[in-house]
C-alpha positions in Angstrom: 94.9 -120.1 -14.5 96.0 -120.0 -10.8 93.9 -121.3 -7.9 93.4 -117.8 -6.5 92.1 -116.6 -9.9 89.6 -119.5 -10.0 88.5 -118.7 -6.4 88.0 -115.1 -7.4 86.0 -116.1 -10.4 83.7 -118.4 -8.3 83.2 -115.6 -5.8 82.3 -113.1 -8.6 79.8 -115.6 -10.1 78.2 -116.2 -6.7 77.8 -112.5 -6.1 76.5 -111.7 -9.5 73.7 -114.3 -9.3 74.7 -116.1 -12.5 73.9 -119.8 -12.4 76.3 -121.2 -15.0 79.5 -120.0 -16.7 81.9 -121.7 -19.2 85.3 -120.4 -20.0 87.6 -122.0 -22.6 91.1 -121.0 -23.6 93.9 -122.9 -25.3 95.3 -123.8 -21.9 92.2 -124.5 -19.8 88.5 -125.2 -19.9 86.4 -124.2 -16.9 82.7 -124.9 -16.5 81.1 -123.6 -13.2 77.5 -124.4 -12.4 75.7 -123.4 -9.2 73.5 -126.1 -7.8 70.8 -124.2 -6.0 67.1 -125.0 -6.0 65.2 -123.0 -8.6 62.8 -120.6 -6.8 59.6 -119.5 -8.5 60.6 -116.2 -10.0 58.6 -113.7 -11.9 60.1 -111.2 -14.3 59.7 -107.5 -14.6 61.3 -104.7 -16.6 63.1 -101.8 -15.0 61.0 -98.6 -14.3 61.3 -96.3 -17.3 61.9 -93.4 -15.0 65.2 -94.9 -13.9 66.6 -96.7 -16.9 65.3 -97.1 -20.5 65.5 -100.9 -20.5 67.0 -103.8 -18.6 66.7 -107.5 -19.4 64.2 -109.5 -17.4 65.6 -110.6 -14.1 64.6 -113.0 -11.3 62.4 -111.0 -9.0 61.6 -112.4 -5.6 62.2 -115.3 -3.4 59.4 -116.3 -1.0 60.1 -118.2 2.2 56.9 -120.1 3.2 58.5 -121.5 6.4 57.2 -120.0 9.6 59.3 -117.1 10.9 60.9 -117.7 14.2 62.3 -114.4 15.6 62.1 -114.9 19.4 59.6 -114.3 22.2 59.1 -110.6 21.5 57.8 -111.5 18.0 55.0 -113.9 19.0 52.3 -114.0 16.3 54.8 -113.7 13.4 54.9 -117.4 13.1 52.2 -117.3 10.4 53.9 -114.6 8.3 55.6 -115.2 5.0 59.1 -113.7 4.5 59.8 -112.1 1.2 63.6 -112.2 0.6 66.0 -110.5 -1.7 66.9 -112.3 -4.9 70.2 -110.5 -5.2 72.9 -108.5 -3.6 72.5 -104.7 -4.0 71.0 -101.6 -2.6 67.4 -101.6 -1.3 65.1 -98.7 -2.3 61.5 -98.3 -1.1 60.5 -95.9 -3.8 61.2 -95.3 -7.5 62.9 -91.9 -6.7 63.7 -89.8 -3.7 60.6 -87.6 -4.1 58.1 -90.4 -4.6 56.2 -92.2 -1.9 57.2 -95.8 -1.0 55.9 -98.6 -3.2 54.3 -100.3 -0.1 53.9 -99.4 3.5 52.9 -101.4 6.6 49.2 -102.3 6.4 49.0 -102.2 2.6 47.3 -105.1 0.8 49.3 -106.7 -2.0 48.6 -109.0 -4.8 50.8 -111.0 -7.2 52.7 -108.5 -9.3 52.5 -105.6 -6.8 55.8 -103.6 -6.9 57.4 -103.8 -3.5 60.8 -102.1 -3.9 63.8 -101.7 -6.1 67.2 -103.3 -5.7 70.0 -101.7 -7.5 72.7 -104.2 -8.5 75.7 -103.1 -10.7 73.9 -99.9 -11.9 70.8 -101.9 -12.9 67.5 -101.1 -11.1 65.5 -104.3 -10.5 61.9 -104.0 -9.5 60.9 -106.6 -6.9 57.3 -107.7 -7.3 55.1 -109.7 -4.9 54.6 -113.3 -5.8 51.9 -113.8 -3.2 48.7 -112.1 -2.0 48.5 -110.7 1.5 49.1 -107.7 3.7 52.5 -106.0 4.5 53.1 -106.5 8.2 56.6 -105.3 8.5 59.3 -103.6 6.3 62.6 -105.1 7.5 65.0 -102.6 5.9 65.5 -98.9 5.8 65.5 -97.1 2.5 68.9 -97.0 0.7 70.2 -99.9 2.7 72.7 -102.6 1.5 71.0 -105.9 1.0 72.5 -109.4 0.7 71.2 -112.4 -1.3 68.3 -114.1 0.5 68.1 -111.4 3.1 64.5 -110.9 4.5 62.9 -107.7 3.1 59.2 -107.9 4.1 56.9 -109.9 6.4 53.5 -110.6 4.8 50.4 -111.9 6.4 48.9 -114.2 3.7 45.4 -114.3 5.4 
């Protein structure tokens, strides 16, 4: 296996969200393991209106560190940022005709569906892991999203 092939494999694993992969052939044995802190994830199934079934997936990463966004965002220091657990496409509603899962001002509890992120033709429901109130939606509907990109600001009070 060439160095470029190994680098491409590592990049693919990073983008896919896999944490560990082992490959063994007659010529080579590769074991790749990501060393990232394990966030507190919850699981959910895909909405039945979009796909019949999808295996459980990590759902949401919550950043409890104060948000620092500059002088024009004073007061946001006490908000919690809900971040994307994967790379994909951000959807605010289950289908184009449906209202968004949450809007600014909505109160949320643990397990509240916040959005959907499509990754590799799989629709992953993102659920709240905290209680609070949606203060800001940081992305537009049908936007590309990166791993760990902020999605929502939540006031936990």
